mmCIF file of the N, C-alpha and C atoms, coordinates in Angstrom:
data_MODEL
# 
_entry.id   MODEL 
# 
loop_
_atom_site.group_PDB 
_atom_site.id 
_atom_site.type_symbol 
_atom_site.label_atom_id 
_atom_site.label_alt_id 
_atom_site.label_comp_id 
_atom_site.label_asym_id 
_atom_site.label_entity_id 
_atom_site.label_seq_id 
_atom_site.pdbx_PDB_ins_code 
_atom_site.Cartn_x 
_atom_site.Cartn_y 
_atom_site.Cartn_z 
_atom_site.occupancy 
_atom_site.B_iso_or_equiv 
_atom_site.pdbx_formal_charge 
_atom_site.auth_seq_id 
_atom_site.auth_comp_id 
_atom_site.auth_asym_id 
_atom_site.auth_atom_id 
_atom_site.pdbx_PDB_model_num 
ATOM 1   N N  . MET A 1 1  ? -2.043 40.947 21.477 1.00 0.00 ? 1  MET A N  1 
ATOM 2   C CA . MET A 1 1  ? -2.293 39.699 21.863 1.00 0.00 ? 1  MET A CA 1 
ATOM 3   C C  . MET A 1 1  ? -1.892 38.588 20.992 1.00 0.00 ? 1  MET A C  1 
ATOM 4   N N  . VAL A 1 2  ? -1.976 38.664 19.861 1.00 0.00 ? 2  VAL A N  1 
ATOM 5   C CA . VAL A 1 2  ? -1.289 37.934 18.721 1.00 0.00 ? 2  VAL A CA 1 
ATOM 6   C C  . VAL A 1 2  ? 0.125  37.759 18.931 1.00 0.00 ? 2  VAL A C  1 
ATOM 7   N N  . PHE A 1 3  ? 0.866  39.022 19.297 1.00 0.00 ? 3  PHE A N  1 
ATOM 8   C CA . PHE A 1 3  ? 2.152  38.811 19.344 1.00 0.00 ? 3  PHE A CA 1 
ATOM 9   C C  . PHE A 1 3  ? 2.659  37.931 20.660 1.00 0.00 ? 3  PHE A C  1 
ATOM 10  N N  . MET A 1 4  ? 1.816  37.858 21.614 1.00 0.00 ? 4  MET A N  1 
ATOM 11  C CA . MET A 1 4  ? 2.069  37.404 23.010 1.00 0.00 ? 4  MET A CA 1 
ATOM 12  C C  . MET A 1 4  ? 1.853  35.775 22.600 1.00 0.00 ? 4  MET A C  1 
ATOM 13  N N  . GLU A 1 5  ? 1.234  35.322 21.732 1.00 0.00 ? 5  GLU A N  1 
ATOM 14  C CA . GLU A 1 5  ? 0.969  33.982 21.337 1.00 0.00 ? 5  GLU A CA 1 
ATOM 15  C C  . GLU A 1 5  ? 2.152  33.477 20.502 1.00 0.00 ? 5  GLU A C  1 
ATOM 16  N N  . VAL A 1 6  ? 2.533  34.348 19.494 1.00 0.00 ? 6  VAL A N  1 
ATOM 17  C CA . VAL A 1 6  ? 3.670  33.932 18.650 1.00 0.00 ? 6  VAL A CA 1 
ATOM 18  C C  . VAL A 1 6  ? 4.989  33.828 19.747 1.00 0.00 ? 6  VAL A C  1 
ATOM 19  N N  . SER A 1 7  ? 5.174  34.678 20.215 1.00 0.00 ? 7  SER A N  1 
ATOM 20  C CA . SER A 1 7  ? 6.476  34.485 21.103 1.00 0.00 ? 7  SER A CA 1 
ATOM 21  C C  . SER A 1 7  ? 6.328  33.462 22.255 1.00 0.00 ? 7  SER A C  1 
ATOM 22  N N  . ALA A 1 8  ? 5.257  32.958 22.710 1.00 0.00 ? 8  ALA A N  1 
ATOM 23  C CA . ALA A 1 8  ? 5.205  31.851 23.562 1.00 0.00 ? 8  ALA A CA 1 
ATOM 24  C C  . ALA A 1 8  ? 5.371  30.613 22.811 1.00 0.00 ? 8  ALA A C  1 
ATOM 25  N N  . CYS A 1 9  ? 5.062  30.506 21.497 1.00 0.00 ? 9  CYS A N  1 
ATOM 26  C CA . CYS A 1 9  ? 5.217  29.265 20.696 1.00 0.00 ? 9  CYS A CA 1 
ATOM 27  C C  . CYS A 1 9  ? 6.563  29.260 20.124 1.00 0.00 ? 9  CYS A C  1 
ATOM 28  N N  . THR A 1 10 ? 7.327  30.255 19.970 1.00 0.00 ? 10 THR A N  1 
ATOM 29  C CA . THR A 1 10 ? 8.797  30.020 19.805 1.00 0.00 ? 10 THR A CA 1 
ATOM 30  C C  . THR A 1 10 ? 9.575  29.441 20.675 1.00 0.00 ? 10 THR A C  1 
ATOM 31  N N  . SER A 1 11 ? 10.588 28.465 20.406 1.00 0.00 ? 11 SER A N  1 
ATOM 32  C CA . SER A 1 11 ? 11.275 27.654 21.406 1.00 0.00 ? 11 SER A CA 1 
ATOM 33  C C  . SER A 1 11 ? 12.665 28.312 21.317 1.00 0.00 ? 11 SER A C  1 
ATOM 34  N N  . MET A 1 12 ? 13.262 28.113 22.586 1.00 0.00 ? 12 MET A N  1 
ATOM 35  C CA . MET A 1 12 ? 14.698 28.561 22.641 1.00 0.00 ? 12 MET A CA 1 
ATOM 36  C C  . MET A 1 12 ? 15.686 27.621 22.001 1.00 0.00 ? 12 MET A C  1 
ATOM 37  N N  . LYS A 1 13 ? 16.647 28.191 21.298 1.00 0.00 ? 13 LYS A N  1 
ATOM 38  C CA . LYS A 1 13 ? 17.720 27.331 20.683 1.00 0.00 ? 13 LYS A CA 1 
ATOM 39  C C  . LYS A 1 13 ? 18.335 26.652 21.755 1.00 0.00 ? 13 LYS A C  1 
ATOM 40  N N  . THR A 1 14 ? 18.648 25.488 21.695 1.00 0.00 ? 14 THR A N  1 
ATOM 41  C CA . THR A 1 14 ? 19.303 24.517 22.570 1.00 0.00 ? 14 THR A CA 1 
ATOM 42  C C  . THR A 1 14 ? 20.419 23.780 21.948 1.00 0.00 ? 14 THR A C  1 
ATOM 43  N N  . ASN A 1 15 ? 21.412 23.486 22.445 1.00 0.00 ? 15 ASN A N  1 
ATOM 44  C CA . ASN A 1 15 ? 22.599 22.855 22.058 1.00 0.00 ? 15 ASN A CA 1 
ATOM 45  C C  . ASN A 1 15 ? 22.193 21.143 22.215 1.00 0.00 ? 15 ASN A C  1 
ATOM 46  N N  . VAL A 1 16 ? 21.546 20.590 21.176 1.00 0.00 ? 16 VAL A N  1 
ATOM 47  C CA . VAL A 1 16 ? 21.116 19.217 21.245 1.00 0.00 ? 16 VAL A CA 1 
ATOM 48  C C  . VAL A 1 16 ? 22.337 18.375 21.396 1.00 0.00 ? 16 VAL A C  1 
ATOM 49  N N  . TYR A 1 17 ? 23.446 18.305 20.579 1.00 0.00 ? 17 TYR A N  1 
ATOM 50  C CA . TYR A 1 17 ? 24.692 17.558 21.181 1.00 0.00 ? 17 TYR A CA 1 
ATOM 51  C C  . TYR A 1 17 ? 25.011 17.535 22.446 1.00 0.00 ? 17 TYR A C  1 
ATOM 52  N N  . LYS A 1 18 ? 25.070 18.704 23.304 1.00 0.00 ? 18 LYS A N  1 
ATOM 53  C CA . LYS A 1 18 ? 25.276 18.693 24.434 1.00 0.00 ? 18 LYS A CA 1 
ATOM 54  C C  . LYS A 1 18 ? 24.302 17.987 25.495 1.00 0.00 ? 18 LYS A C  1 
ATOM 55  N N  . GLU A 1 19 ? 23.084 18.253 25.002 1.00 0.00 ? 19 GLU A N  1 
ATOM 56  C CA . GLU A 1 19 ? 22.066 17.739 25.854 1.00 0.00 ? 19 GLU A CA 1 
ATOM 57  C C  . GLU A 1 19 ? 22.009 16.089 25.663 1.00 0.00 ? 19 GLU A C  1 
ATOM 58  N N  . LYS A 1 20 ? 22.358 15.594 24.523 1.00 0.00 ? 20 LYS A N  1 
ATOM 59  C CA . LYS A 1 20 ? 22.333 14.092 24.094 1.00 0.00 ? 20 LYS A CA 1 
ATOM 60  C C  . LYS A 1 20 ? 23.491 13.609 24.829 1.00 0.00 ? 20 LYS A C  1 
ATOM 61  N N  . ARG A 1 21 ? 24.589 14.173 24.784 1.00 0.00 ? 21 ARG A N  1 
ATOM 62  C CA . ARG A 1 21 ? 25.815 13.721 25.450 1.00 0.00 ? 21 ARG A CA 1 
ATOM 63  C C  . ARG A 1 21 ? 25.694 13.750 26.912 1.00 0.00 ? 21 ARG A C  1 
ATOM 64  N N  . ALA A 1 22 ? 25.090 14.791 27.695 1.00 0.00 ? 22 ALA A N  1 
ATOM 65  C CA . ALA A 1 22 ? 24.951 14.540 28.985 1.00 0.00 ? 22 ALA A CA 1 
ATOM 66  C C  . ALA A 1 22 ? 23.913 13.589 29.339 1.00 0.00 ? 22 ALA A C  1 
ATOM 67  N N  . TRP A 1 23 ? 22.901 13.286 28.655 1.00 0.00 ? 23 TRP A N  1 
ATOM 68  C CA . TRP A 1 23 ? 21.873 12.115 28.935 1.00 0.00 ? 23 TRP A CA 1 
ATOM 69  C C  . TRP A 1 23 ? 22.572 10.752 28.727 1.00 0.00 ? 23 TRP A C  1 
ATOM 70  N N  . LEU A 1 24 ? 23.423 10.535 27.591 1.00 0.00 ? 24 LEU A N  1 
ATOM 71  C CA . LEU A 1 24 ? 24.284 9.445  27.540 1.00 0.00 ? 24 LEU A CA 1 
ATOM 72  C C  . LEU A 1 24 ? 25.179 9.206  28.637 1.00 0.00 ? 24 LEU A C  1 
ATOM 73  N N  . LEU A 1 25 ? 25.806 10.266 29.055 1.00 0.00 ? 25 LEU A N  1 
ATOM 74  C CA . LEU A 1 25 ? 26.763 9.991  30.383 1.00 0.00 ? 25 LEU A CA 1 
ATOM 75  C C  . LEU A 1 25 ? 25.871 9.654  31.667 1.00 0.00 ? 25 LEU A C  1 
ATOM 76  N N  . SER A 1 26 ? 24.775 10.215 31.991 1.00 0.00 ? 26 SER A N  1 
ATOM 77  C CA . SER A 1 26 ? 24.012 9.991  33.033 1.00 0.00 ? 26 SER A CA 1 
ATOM 78  C C  . SER A 1 26 ? 23.492 8.478  33.114 1.00 0.00 ? 26 SER A C  1 
ATOM 79  N N  . HIS A 1 27 ? 22.956 8.189  31.640 1.00 0.00 ? 27 HIS A N  1 
ATOM 80  C CA . HIS A 1 27 ? 22.801 6.872  31.640 1.00 0.00 ? 27 HIS A CA 1 
ATOM 81  C C  . HIS A 1 27 ? 23.683 5.827  31.721 1.00 0.00 ? 27 HIS A C  1 
ATOM 82  N N  . GLU A 1 28 ? 24.786 6.176  31.106 1.00 0.00 ? 28 GLU A N  1 
ATOM 83  C CA . GLU A 1 28 ? 25.870 5.139  31.468 1.00 0.00 ? 28 GLU A CA 1 
ATOM 84  C C  . GLU A 1 28 ? 26.338 4.927  33.094 1.00 0.00 ? 28 GLU A C  1 
ATOM 85  N N  . ALA A 1 29 ? 26.279 6.317  33.820 1.00 0.00 ? 29 ALA A N  1 
ATOM 86  C CA . ALA A 1 29 ? 26.749 6.077  35.038 1.00 0.00 ? 29 ALA A CA 1 
ATOM 87  C C  . ALA A 1 29 ? 25.722 5.265  35.760 1.00 0.00 ? 29 ALA A C  1 
ATOM 88  N N  . PHE A 1 30 ? 24.336 5.229  35.359 1.00 0.00 ? 30 PHE A N  1 
ATOM 89  C CA . PHE A 1 30 ? 23.183 4.646  36.213 1.00 0.00 ? 30 PHE A CA 1 
ATOM 90  C C  . PHE A 1 30 ? 23.477 3.161  35.754 1.00 0.00 ? 30 PHE A C  1 
ATOM 91  N N  . LEU A 1 31 ? 23.621 2.857  34.486 1.00 0.00 ? 31 LEU A N  1 
ATOM 92  C CA . LEU A 1 31 ? 24.130 1.251  34.191 1.00 0.00 ? 31 LEU A CA 1 
ATOM 93  C C  . LEU A 1 31 ? 25.261 0.782  34.780 1.00 0.00 ? 31 LEU A C  1 
ATOM 94  N N  . THR A 1 32 ? 26.131 1.530  35.096 1.00 0.00 ? 32 THR A N  1 
ATOM 95  C CA . THR A 1 32 ? 27.375 1.303  35.891 1.00 0.00 ? 32 THR A CA 1 
ATOM 96  C C  . THR A 1 32 ? 27.124 0.905  37.302 1.00 0.00 ? 32 THR A C  1 
ATOM 97  N N  . LEU A 1 33 ? 26.296 1.844  37.942 1.00 0.00 ? 33 LEU A N  1 
ATOM 98  C CA . LEU A 1 33 ? 25.734 1.634  39.327 1.00 0.00 ? 33 LEU A CA 1 
ATOM 99  C C  . LEU A 1 33 ? 24.859 0.399  39.566 1.00 0.00 ? 33 LEU A C  1 
ATOM 100 N N  . GLN A 1 34 ? 24.064 0.084  38.166 1.00 0.00 ? 34 GLN A N  1 
ATOM 101 C CA . GLN A 1 34 ? 23.126 -0.856 38.343 1.00 0.00 ? 34 GLN A CA 1 
ATOM 102 C C  . GLN A 1 34 ? 23.977 -2.264 38.338 1.00 0.00 ? 34 GLN A C  1 
ATOM 103 N N  . GLU A 1 35 ? 24.910 -2.165 37.437 1.00 0.00 ? 35 GLU A N  1 
ATOM 104 C CA . GLU A 1 35 ? 25.795 -3.225 37.332 1.00 0.00 ? 35 GLU A CA 1 
ATOM 105 C C  . GLU A 1 35 ? 26.560 -3.650 38.574 1.00 0.00 ? 35 GLU A C  1 
ATOM 106 N N  . LEU A 1 36 ? 27.065 -2.724 39.143 1.00 0.00 ? 36 LEU A N  1 
ATOM 107 C CA . LEU A 1 36 ? 27.624 -2.934 40.521 1.00 0.00 ? 36 LEU A CA 1 
ATOM 108 C C  . LEU A 1 36 ? 26.943 -3.353 41.495 1.00 0.00 ? 36 LEU A C  1 
ATOM 109 N N  . ALA A 1 37 ? 25.686 -2.972 41.629 1.00 0.00 ? 37 ALA A N  1 
ATOM 110 C CA . ALA A 1 37 ? 24.674 -3.574 42.493 1.00 0.00 ? 37 ALA A CA 1 
ATOM 111 C C  . ALA A 1 37 ? 24.562 -4.938 42.194 1.00 0.00 ? 37 ALA A C  1 
ATOM 112 N N  . HIS A 1 38 ? 23.999 -5.339 40.853 1.00 0.00 ? 38 HIS A N  1 
ATOM 113 C CA . HIS A 1 38 ? 23.701 -6.523 40.621 1.00 0.00 ? 38 HIS A CA 1 
ATOM 114 C C  . HIS A 1 38 ? 24.852 -7.647 41.100 1.00 0.00 ? 38 HIS A C  1 
ATOM 115 N N  . GLN A 1 39 ? 26.268 -7.165 40.837 1.00 0.00 ? 39 GLN A N  1 
ATOM 116 C CA . GLN A 1 39 ? 27.281 -8.003 41.275 1.00 0.00 ? 39 GLN A CA 1 
ATOM 117 C C  . GLN A 1 39 ? 27.293 -8.385 42.608 1.00 0.00 ? 39 GLN A C  1 
ATOM 118 N N  . GLN A 1 40 ? 26.893 -7.416 43.372 1.00 0.00 ? 40 GLN A N  1 
ATOM 119 C CA . GLN A 1 40 ? 27.025 -7.567 44.877 1.00 0.00 ? 40 GLN A CA 1 
ATOM 120 C C  . GLN A 1 40 ? 25.544 -8.091 45.441 1.00 0.00 ? 40 GLN A C  1 
ATOM 121 N N  . GLY A 1 41 ? 24.522 -8.418 44.384 1.00 0.00 ? 41 GLY A N  1 
ATOM 122 C CA . GLY A 1 41 ? 23.500 -9.072 44.879 1.00 0.00 ? 41 GLY A CA 1 
ATOM 123 C C  . GLY A 1 41 ? 22.354 -7.944 45.620 1.00 0.00 ? 41 GLY A C  1 
ATOM 124 N N  . LEU A 1 42 ? 22.486 -6.706 45.183 1.00 0.00 ? 42 LEU A N  1 
ATOM 125 C CA . LEU A 1 42 ? 21.641 -5.990 45.719 1.00 0.00 ? 42 LEU A CA 1 
ATOM 126 C C  . LEU A 1 42 ? 20.860 -4.964 44.573 1.00 0.00 ? 42 LEU A C  1 
ATOM 127 N N  . GLN A 1 43 ? 19.651 -4.685 45.152 1.00 0.00 ? 43 GLN A N  1 
ATOM 128 C CA . GLN A 1 43 ? 19.012 -3.500 44.200 1.00 0.00 ? 43 GLN A CA 1 
ATOM 129 C C  . GLN A 1 43 ? 19.742 -2.255 43.996 1.00 0.00 ? 43 GLN A C  1 
ATOM 130 N N  . THR A 1 44 ? 19.647 -1.524 43.140 1.00 0.00 ? 44 THR A N  1 
ATOM 131 C CA . THR A 1 44 ? 20.286 -0.405 42.805 1.00 0.00 ? 44 THR A CA 1 
ATOM 132 C C  . THR A 1 44 ? 20.102 0.735  44.089 1.00 0.00 ? 44 THR A C  1 
ATOM 133 N N  . ALA A 1 45 ? 18.835 0.998  44.587 1.00 0.00 ? 45 ALA A N  1 
ATOM 134 C CA . ALA A 1 45 ? 18.738 1.738  45.654 1.00 0.00 ? 45 ALA A CA 1 
ATOM 135 C C  . ALA A 1 45 ? 19.385 1.270  46.961 1.00 0.00 ? 45 ALA A C  1 
ATOM 136 N N  . ALA A 1 46 ? 19.158 -0.133 47.123 1.00 0.00 ? 46 ALA A N  1 
ATOM 137 C CA . ALA A 1 46 ? 20.030 -0.453 48.328 1.00 0.00 ? 46 ALA A CA 1 
ATOM 138 C C  . ALA A 1 46 ? 21.584 -0.357 48.074 1.00 0.00 ? 46 ALA A C  1 
ATOM 139 N N  . PHE A 1 47 ? 22.029 -0.552 46.911 1.00 0.00 ? 47 PHE A N  1 
ATOM 140 C CA . PHE A 1 47 ? 23.428 -0.476 46.775 1.00 0.00 ? 47 PHE A CA 1 
ATOM 141 C C  . PHE A 1 47 ? 23.897 1.068  46.990 1.00 0.00 ? 47 PHE A C  1 
ATOM 142 N N  . LEU A 1 48 ? 23.194 1.871  46.666 1.00 0.00 ? 48 LEU A N  1 
ATOM 143 C CA . LEU A 1 48 ? 23.416 3.447  46.690 1.00 0.00 ? 48 LEU A CA 1 
ATOM 144 C C  . LEU A 1 48 ? 23.296 3.707  48.017 1.00 0.00 ? 48 LEU A C  1 
ATOM 145 N N  . GLU A 1 49 ? 22.371 3.170  48.978 1.00 0.00 ? 49 GLU A N  1 
ATOM 146 C CA . GLU A 1 49 ? 22.426 3.575  50.445 1.00 0.00 ? 49 GLU A CA 1 
ATOM 147 C C  . GLU A 1 49 ? 23.769 2.953  51.223 1.00 0.00 ? 49 GLU A C  1 
ATOM 148 N N  . VAL A 1 50 ? 24.261 1.708  50.496 1.00 0.00 ? 50 VAL A N  1 
ATOM 149 C CA . VAL A 1 50 ? 25.276 1.176  51.241 1.00 0.00 ? 50 VAL A CA 1 
ATOM 150 C C  . VAL A 1 50 ? 26.660 2.142  51.157 1.00 0.00 ? 50 VAL A C  1 
ATOM 151 N N  . ILE A 1 51 ? 26.589 2.587  49.932 1.00 0.00 ? 51 ILE A N  1 
ATOM 152 C CA . ILE A 1 51 ? 27.674 3.527  49.441 1.00 0.00 ? 51 ILE A CA 1 
ATOM 153 C C  . ILE A 1 51 ? 27.898 4.803  50.136 1.00 0.00 ? 51 ILE A C  1 
ATOM 154 N N  . SER A 1 52 ? 26.388 5.115  50.314 1.00 0.00 ? 52 SER A N  1 
ATOM 155 C CA . SER A 1 52 ? 26.315 6.502  51.173 1.00 0.00 ? 52 SER A CA 1 
ATOM 156 C C  . SER A 1 52 ? 26.697 6.178  52.633 1.00 0.00 ? 52 SER A C  1 
ATOM 157 N N  . ARG A 1 53 ? 26.295 5.335  53.168 1.00 0.00 ? 53 ARG A N  1 
ATOM 158 C CA . ARG A 1 53 ? 26.706 4.952  54.449 1.00 0.00 ? 53 ARG A CA 1 
ATOM 159 C C  . ARG A 1 53 ? 28.260 4.764  54.588 1.00 0.00 ? 53 ARG A C  1 
ATOM 160 N N  . GLU A 1 54 ? 28.877 3.992  53.714 1.00 0.00 ? 54 GLU A N  1 
ATOM 161 C CA . GLU A 1 54 ? 30.340 3.983  53.811 1.00 0.00 ? 54 GLU A CA 1 
ATOM 162 C C  . GLU A 1 54 ? 31.136 5.438  53.613 1.00 0.00 ? 54 GLU A C  1 
ATOM 163 N N  . LEU A 1 55 ? 30.469 6.114  52.876 1.00 0.00 ? 55 LEU A N  1 
ATOM 164 C CA . LEU A 1 55 ? 31.346 7.408  52.667 1.00 0.00 ? 55 LEU A CA 1 
ATOM 165 C C  . LEU A 1 55 ? 31.183 8.151  53.877 1.00 0.00 ? 55 LEU A C  1 
ATOM 166 N N  . ALA A 1 56 ? 30.103 8.165  54.443 1.00 0.00 ? 56 ALA A N  1 
ATOM 167 C CA . ALA A 1 56 ? 29.468 9.128  55.660 1.00 0.00 ? 56 ALA A CA 1 
ATOM 168 C C  . ALA A 1 56 ? 30.484 8.506  56.861 1.00 0.00 ? 56 ALA A C  1 
ATOM 169 N N  . ARG A 1 57 ? 30.712 7.027  56.958 1.00 0.00 ? 57 ARG A N  1 
ATOM 170 C CA . ARG A 1 57 ? 31.699 6.570  57.792 1.00 0.00 ? 57 ARG A CA 1 
ATOM 171 C C  . ARG A 1 57 ? 32.838 7.300  57.792 1.00 0.00 ? 57 ARG A C  1 
ATOM 172 N N  . GLN A 1 58 ? 33.431 7.372  56.481 1.00 0.00 ? 58 GLN A N  1 
ATOM 173 C CA . GLN A 1 58 ? 34.861 7.871  56.311 1.00 0.00 ? 58 GLN A CA 1 
ATOM 174 C C  . GLN A 1 58 ? 34.886 9.432  56.587 1.00 0.00 ? 58 GLN A C  1 
ATOM 175 N N  . ARG A 1 59 ? 33.772 9.955  56.466 1.00 0.00 ? 59 ARG A N  1 
ATOM 176 C CA . ARG A 1 59 ? 34.061 11.370 56.403 1.00 0.00 ? 59 ARG A CA 1 
ATOM 177 C C  . ARG A 1 59 ? 33.508 12.093 57.441 1.00 0.00 ? 59 ARG A C  1 
ATOM 178 N N  . LEU A 1 60 ? 32.475 11.563 58.096 1.00 0.00 ? 60 LEU A N  1 
ATOM 179 C CA . LEU A 1 60 ? 31.841 12.162 59.393 1.00 0.00 ? 60 LEU A CA 1 
ATOM 180 C C  . LEU A 1 60 ? 32.389 11.600 60.693 1.00 0.00 ? 60 LEU A C  1 
ATOM 181 N N  . SER A 1 61 ? 32.515 12.522 61.599 1.00 0.00 ? 61 SER A N  1 
ATOM 182 C CA . SER A 1 61 ? 32.674 12.239 63.079 1.00 0.00 ? 61 SER A CA 1 
ATOM 183 C C  . SER A 1 61 ? 31.792 11.328 63.879 1.00 0.00 ? 61 SER A C  1 
ATOM 184 N N  . GLU A 1 62 ? 31.768 10.850 64.817 1.00 0.00 ? 62 GLU A N  1 
ATOM 185 C CA . GLU A 1 62 ? 31.093 10.018 65.551 1.00 0.00 ? 62 GLU A CA 1 
ATOM 186 C C  . GLU A 1 62 ? 29.630 10.795 66.071 1.00 0.00 ? 62 GLU A C  1 
ATOM 187 N N  . GLU A 1 63 ? 30.084 12.112 66.340 1.00 0.00 ? 63 GLU A N  1 
ATOM 188 C CA . GLU A 1 63 ? 29.223 13.029 66.797 1.00 0.00 ? 63 GLU A CA 1 
ATOM 189 C C  . GLU A 1 63 ? 28.123 13.257 65.521 1.00 0.00 ? 63 GLU A C  1 
ATOM 190 N N  . GLN A 1 64 ? 28.669 13.710 64.419 1.00 0.00 ? 64 GLN A N  1 
ATOM 191 C CA . GLN A 1 64 ? 27.937 14.126 63.396 1.00 0.00 ? 64 GLN A CA 1 
ATOM 192 C C  . GLN A 1 64 ? 27.043 12.744 62.857 1.00 0.00 ? 64 GLN A C  1 
ATOM 193 N N  . ARG A 1 65 ? 27.604 11.686 62.881 1.00 0.00 ? 65 ARG A N  1 
ATOM 194 C CA . ARG A 1 65 ? 26.652 10.372 62.562 1.00 0.00 ? 65 ARG A CA 1 
ATOM 195 C C  . ARG A 1 65 ? 25.551 10.203 63.591 1.00 0.00 ? 65 ARG A C  1 
ATOM 196 N N  . ALA A 1 66 ? 26.029 10.355 64.820 1.00 0.00 ? 66 ALA A N  1 
ATOM 197 C CA . ALA A 1 66 ? 24.846 10.090 65.757 1.00 0.00 ? 66 ALA A CA 1 
ATOM 198 C C  . ALA A 1 66 ? 23.676 11.184 65.610 1.00 0.00 ? 66 ALA A C  1 
ATOM 199 N N  . LYS A 1 67 ? 24.173 12.543 65.379 1.00 0.00 ? 67 LYS A N  1 
ATOM 200 C CA . LYS A 1 67 ? 22.938 13.433 65.009 1.00 0.00 ? 67 LYS A CA 1 
ATOM 201 C C  . LYS A 1 67 ? 22.175 12.997 63.783 1.00 0.00 ? 67 LYS A C  1 
ATOM 202 N N  . ILE A 1 68 ? 22.929 12.719 62.782 1.00 0.00 ? 68 ILE A N  1 
ATOM 203 C CA . ILE A 1 68 ? 22.256 12.456 61.742 1.00 0.00 ? 68 ILE A CA 1 
ATOM 204 C C  . ILE A 1 68 ? 21.285 11.175 61.763 1.00 0.00 ? 68 ILE A C  1 
ATOM 205 N N  . LYS A 1 69 ? 21.953 10.190 62.496 1.00 0.00 ? 69 LYS A N  1 
ATOM 206 C CA . LYS A 1 69 ? 20.870 8.806  63.065 1.00 0.00 ? 69 LYS A CA 1 
ATOM 207 C C  . LYS A 1 69 ? 19.715 9.383  63.730 1.00 0.00 ? 69 LYS A C  1 
ATOM 208 N N  . ALA A 1 70 ? 19.962 10.160 64.797 1.00 0.00 ? 70 ALA A N  1 
ATOM 209 C CA . ALA A 1 70 ? 18.933 10.727 65.658 1.00 0.00 ? 70 ALA A CA 1 
ATOM 210 C C  . ALA A 1 70 ? 17.713 11.340 64.857 1.00 0.00 ? 70 ALA A C  1 
ATOM 211 N N  . GLU A 1 71 ? 18.329 12.078 63.759 1.00 0.00 ? 71 GLU A N  1 
ATOM 212 C CA . GLU A 1 71 ? 17.264 12.663 63.064 1.00 0.00 ? 71 GLU A CA 1 
ATOM 213 C C  . GLU A 1 71 ? 16.646 11.877 61.980 1.00 0.00 ? 71 GLU A C  1 
ATOM 214 N N  . ALA A 1 72 ? 17.145 10.845 61.445 1.00 0.00 ? 72 ALA A N  1 
ATOM 215 C CA . ALA A 1 72 ? 16.596 9.969  60.524 1.00 0.00 ? 72 ALA A CA 1 
ATOM 216 C C  . ALA A 1 72 ? 15.656 9.091  61.537 1.00 0.00 ? 72 ALA A C  1 
ATOM 217 N N  . GLU A 1 73 ? 15.927 8.694  62.627 1.00 0.00 ? 73 GLU A N  1 
ATOM 218 C CA . GLU A 1 73 ? 14.888 8.010  63.416 1.00 0.00 ? 73 GLU A CA 1 
ATOM 219 C C  . GLU A 1 73 ? 13.813 8.753  63.821 1.00 0.00 ? 73 GLU A C  1 
ATOM 220 N N  . ARG A 1 74 ? 13.935 10.211 63.996 1.00 0.00 ? 74 ARG A N  1 
ATOM 221 C CA . ARG A 1 74 ? 12.849 11.034 64.249 1.00 0.00 ? 74 ARG A CA 1 
ATOM 222 C C  . ARG A 1 74 ? 11.964 11.154 63.080 1.00 0.00 ? 74 ARG A C  1 
ATOM 223 N N  . ILE A 1 75 ? 12.439 11.292 61.887 1.00 0.00 ? 75 ILE A N  1 
ATOM 224 C CA . ILE A 1 75 ? 11.725 11.500 61.064 1.00 0.00 ? 75 ILE A CA 1 
ATOM 225 C C  . ILE A 1 75 ? 10.992 10.203 60.551 1.00 0.00 ? 75 ILE A C  1 
ATOM 226 N N  . ALA A 1 76 ? 11.603 8.966  60.774 1.00 0.00 ? 76 ALA A N  1 
ATOM 227 C CA . ALA A 1 76 ? 11.010 7.819  60.410 1.00 0.00 ? 76 ALA A CA 1 
ATOM 228 C C  . ALA A 1 76 ? 9.608  7.572  61.479 1.00 0.00 ? 76 ALA A C  1 
ATOM 229 N N  . ALA A 1 77 ? 10.127 8.011  62.799 1.00 0.00 ? 77 ALA A N  1 
ATOM 230 C CA . ALA A 1 77 ? 8.870  7.859  63.672 1.00 0.00 ? 77 ALA A CA 1 
ATOM 231 C C  . ALA A 1 77 ? 7.659  8.919  63.492 1.00 0.00 ? 77 ALA A C  1 
ATOM 232 N N  . GLU A 1 78 ? 8.177  9.960  62.937 1.00 0.00 ? 78 GLU A N  1 
ATOM 233 C CA . GLU A 1 78 ? 7.135  10.964 62.566 1.00 0.00 ? 78 GLU A CA 1 
ATOM 234 C C  . GLU A 1 78 ? 6.155  10.295 61.630 1.00 0.00 ? 78 GLU A C  1 
ATOM 235 N N  . ARG A 1 79 ? 6.873  9.964  60.376 1.00 0.00 ? 79 ARG A N  1 
ATOM 236 C CA . ARG A 1 79 ? 6.263  9.338  59.346 1.00 0.00 ? 79 ARG A CA 1 
ATOM 237 C C  . ARG A 1 79 ? 5.390  8.303  59.664 1.00 0.00 ? 79 ARG A C  1 
ATOM 238 N N  . LYS A 1 80 ? 5.741  7.385  60.714 1.00 0.00 ? 80 LYS A N  1 
ATOM 239 C CA . LYS A 1 80 ? 5.029  6.116  60.915 1.00 0.00 ? 80 LYS A CA 1 
ATOM 240 C C  . LYS A 1 80 ? 3.747  6.673  61.732 1.00 0.00 ? 80 LYS A C  1 
ATOM 241 N N  . ASP A 1 81 ? 3.906  7.675  62.546 1.00 0.00 ? 81 ASP A N  1 
ATOM 242 C CA . ASP A 1 81 ? 2.770  8.186  63.235 1.00 0.00 ? 81 ASP A CA 1 
ATOM 243 C C  . ASP A 1 81 ? 1.789  8.788  62.408 1.00 0.00 ? 81 ASP A C  1 
ATOM 244 N N  . THR A 1 82 ? 2.290  9.546  61.432 1.00 0.00 ? 82 THR A N  1 
ATOM 245 C CA . THR A 1 82 ? 1.367  10.116 60.401 1.00 0.00 ? 82 THR A CA 1 
ATOM 246 C C  . THR A 1 82 ? 0.557  9.268  59.472 1.00 0.00 ? 82 THR A C  1 
ATOM 247 N N  . ALA A 1 83 ? 1.240  7.881  59.352 1.00 0.00 ? 83 ALA A N  1 
ATOM 248 C CA . ALA A 1 83 ? 0.601  6.914  58.505 1.00 0.00 ? 83 ALA A CA 1 
ATOM 249 C C  . ALA A 1 83 ? -0.505 6.147  59.363 1.00 0.00 ? 83 ALA A C  1 
ATOM 250 N N  . GLN A 1 84 ? -0.298 6.172  60.613 1.00 0.00 ? 84 GLN A N  1 
ATOM 251 C CA . GLN A 1 84 ? -1.344 5.656  61.548 1.00 0.00 ? 84 GLN A CA 1 
ATOM 252 C C  . GLN A 1 84 ? -2.406 6.239  61.724 1.00 0.00 ? 84 GLN A C  1 
# 
């Protein structure tokens, strides 16, 4: 029983430098997106939505876009019905 408590308290060794670097890169990417959104007069979430739509337009066929749009509308209607 005592052995289990001791083993549960020991932490695994981690590479703190890599974790800090990953955090800094993520944060830098977020700040870049935030600044780009600000330059276009949008909130970050709205800016990401615009980027996603543009990428989808470039990469998806009309049929694929129609299916995605129909599914999104179905989910939105389902959520609206659930909220009421």
